[in-house]
N, C-alpha and C positions, 0 to 999 in steps of 0.2 A: 779616666776617673776610676775605671775598674781595677787599675793597677795600684791604686792608693790603698795602703794598709794602715789601719788605725792602730796606734800604739798609745796605750794609757799607762802611765808610770805612777806608782804611788810616790808621792813627793816627800822630800825631806826638807823641813824648814824649821826655823826657830825665831823667837822674838823675846825681847826683854820687856817685861811689864812693870811699870811703876805706878802703884795706886796711892793716891794722896787723899786725905780727908781735909776739906776746907769748908767749914760749916756743913752743908748737906751735899757738897760736891765731891766728885771723884776725878782722877786724872789718869791718863794713859800715855805712855811714851813708847815709840816703836824704834827699834834699832835697825839701821839701814846701811847698806853698802859697806859691809865689813867682810873679813876673810875667815871668820870663825866657823867652827863646826856647828851644825844646827841639830836640834833635837827632833825626833819624829813626832808627827801629829797625824791622827787618823780621821780628821774632819774631811769632808768632801767639798771641793770647789771653794767658792769665795767664803770668807769669814768676816764677822764683825768683831770689834773690840769686845772682850769679855766684860760683862756688866753694863755695856752701853744700852742694851735692850732696845735697839732701833731708835734711840734718840737721835735727832738730827739738828742742824742749825735752824734757828728760828726763821720762819718765812723762807726756808731753804736758801738762805743767803749768808755767805761768808764774806765779811768785810776784812780786808787785810792791808797792812802797812809794810813798807820796806825801810829797813835801817841800813844805810850804806857803810856804816863804820866798819873798818877793817876789811872792806870788800876786796875780792881778788880780781874781779872784772868790773868794768865801768857800769854806772847805774843804769844807763839806757839799755845796754845789752842784757843785764841781769833782769830788770823789770820786764823786758820784752819776752825773755825766755819763760818767766813765771806766768805771764799773761797767755802765752801760747799753750802752756801746760794746762792752765785753768780752762781755756776755751775747749781743749780736748774733752774734758769732762762735761762741760756745759752743753756740748753738741749732742750728747747722747742721753742726757738725764735732765732732771728739773733743778739741779743745783745752780746757783748763781754766785760767781765770785766778783766782788767789787773792790777795785784798787782804790784805796783812800789817800795814797800819796806817801811822801817821805816822812819819817819820824826819827827823832833822836832818842826816843825811849829805848832803853837797853833791853836786851833779851833777858828773860828770867825763867826760873824753873817753877814759878808760882803763877797762878791765874791772876790776870790784872785787867780782864775785860777788853783786851786789845790784842788781836792776832797779828803778830809781828814775824816777818821773815828777815833773817839777817845773819851776820857772820860773827864768830868768836874765834879767838886764837886757840891753837891746839892744846895748850896747857889748861886753859879755862874749860875747854871742851872735855878733856880727860878728867879734871877734878869734878866737874858737874855731873857727867854721865858715866864715869868710871869705865870708859871705853874710848877707842879712837876710831871714829867712823867719819864718813863724808857728810852725813846728815842725821838729824835726830828730830823727830816730830812728837810734840805733846798736844793732847787735847784735854780740855776740862769740861765736865758736864754736871748739871744739877738734876733735880727731879723731873724737869720738863724737857730741857734741850742741851745740846752742846753750846757752850757760851763763850769759850775762849780757846786759844791754842797758840802755838808758835812753831816755827821750823828753824832750827839752828844749823848753820853750815860751818863745817870745820875749815877755817881759812888755810891753816898750815897743810892739811892733807890735800886740799884742792890745788895748792901751789905745786905740789910734787906729783900728783896722780891724774888730775883732770884738767880739761880746758873748757872754754866757754861753750863749745859744741856739745858738751855733756850736760849742760844745765837743764835744758828742756826735758830730756828723758828722766833725769833724776827728780826734777820737780813734779813731773806728772805722777810718778810713784808716790812722792811725799804728799802731794795734795790728795791723793787717794786716801792716805791715812788721815789727813785733816778732815775729810768727809765722814770718817768713821769706819773705814775699811781696814781690816787687819791683813796679814799675808794670806794669799790664796793657795789652795791645794792643786789648782790647775796649772800644769807646767807651761801652758801657753800664755797665761795671764801676766800682765806687767806687774801685778802685786805678788807674784810668786818669788820665793827664794829657794835655792841660790839664784842670783839675779841674772837676767839677760843683759845684753849690751845696752848701753845708754841710748843708742839709736833705736834699738828694738822697743825700748820703753816709751817712745813717742807715740806709738799707735796702740790704742786700746783693742783688746781681743774680746770675744763674745762673753767670756766670764766676767771681765771688767765691766762691760756694758750692763750685763744682767745685775751685777752687784750694785752699780750706781743707780740703776732704775728701781731696784728693790727699796733702797733708802730714799731716793729722790725721784719719784715717778715723773714721767714726762707730762707736762700740762696739755700738750697737743698730741700729735701722733708719735708713736714709737716705731713706725714702720719705715722711716727714712734711713737709708744707709749712710753712715757717717763718712765724710771725706776729710782727710787731714790736710795740713798745709803743704805737703808734698804731692797732693792730688791722689794719694793712695785711697782706694775705696774698700771699705769693710762690707763685704756681702754677707749679711748675717744669716740668710737662708735662701738657697736656690735648690729647687726640687727637680731632679732628673730621673725619669723612669721609676718614680715612687720612692726615691731615696733623697733625703734632705742633706744638703752640704752647706758649709760655711767656709769662706776663704777670703784672703785679701788680694786685691788687684793692685799691683805696683805700677805706677805710671812710668813709662819708658821715654817715649818721644813721639811727636807727630800724631798725637791722638790715639796712641796704642797703649794698652795696659796688659801686663803679664801676670798671670796667676802665680802667687807665691806658694809653691807646692808644699812648703813646710807648714803652712797655715791651714791646709785643706783638712777638714774634719767633719764629723757628723754634726748636724745642727738640730736643736730642739726648738727652733723658731716657729712662730705661728704665721707671720706675714711673709710667706715664701713667694718668690717669683718662679715661674715655670720655664724650664728649658725644653724646647722641642728638639727634634733630631738635628736641626741646623745649629743648635747650641747658642742661638742669639739670646742675649740678656736684655729683657725689657725692664728697664729700671724705672719704676713709677715715681720714686722719690729718693734723691740723694742730697744730703744737707752739707753745704760748704759755706763756712763763715756766715752763718745765720740765714742763708738763702737756700731754698729748695728747688731742685731741678729734676726734670724727667728726660729720659733719652733711651735710645736703643743702642746696644753695643753688639756688633757683629763679630762672630768668631772668625779669626784670621790665621793664616799659616804664614810664618816668617821663614823665608828660605835660609837665612843665616842662623836660625835657631829652631830646627825642626822638632826638637824635643820639648820646646816651650809651648805653653797654652796662652794664646793672645786674643784680645778683643780690641776692636776699634770703634770709637763713637761715630755714629751716623749723625753728622751735624744737622741734617735736614729734620731730625726728630728732636733736637735739643731745644728745650724751652723751660721757662720758669714753671714751677709746679706748686700747688697748694699742699700743705701737710695733709696726709691721709688720715 
């Protein structure tokens, strides 16, 4: 750990803002997954949409429909990817996404009180948004709450640039916008631009978690480490010899996890676990698919990868845990 060197880079990013007045409401659209140059911004870390002023979805609940018209991938696969992306945010914050089913209602650039995710052809996309991207997110809000939104997917661009394995990562980013998050200034964040790979986008980083919880606080404990569908563990705070770290443990095989050294950074977390000289990780709460678990992970040396940092779960300590 002493070899790790912190690198903080001032980020370059940009976004296209579309403000609309509809009675007393406003709208915001975020441009995503394009190859254009981005303007500089001097804000720090996560950002919210300008003028949103911490408005959130009523009851912290976003109800959404899927329109399969012009879809590039089959309905089951697409809906599943969106649900996985939604669950990623739900696990670390108080937001709730509710899938309402299939709709034939068309996507629109005006608020209609129905959050729809769907596809449009490239020409329509270009005419409507004046740009050619993979995805475009709108949200509308009034004096009290965010009340509507939509995510438009560019069918023609998906056919030539992406496949269904990219869906979950891109939708995780887009749903962040739907919650009210703009692009982040933290280069590790999945809300940062220029963008990471679509596989990287599947796993929230500390900045994403902090942003989500700032808008949608956890109703229970916020001390559980989130575990994604690939069993990767986000360790938000581990203290070793007075220094706090955060990092991601990537699952390898046979109950072994390897530290992703690219994610190792200083942590500002409050609910830290303590590492003794044996480097054992005593995990009091890890949340996976709505369930909480506690366990101890012992530091391990792998002869085939002596440069890697590994831990292995002690199954004798593995048990269901209450939220802390």
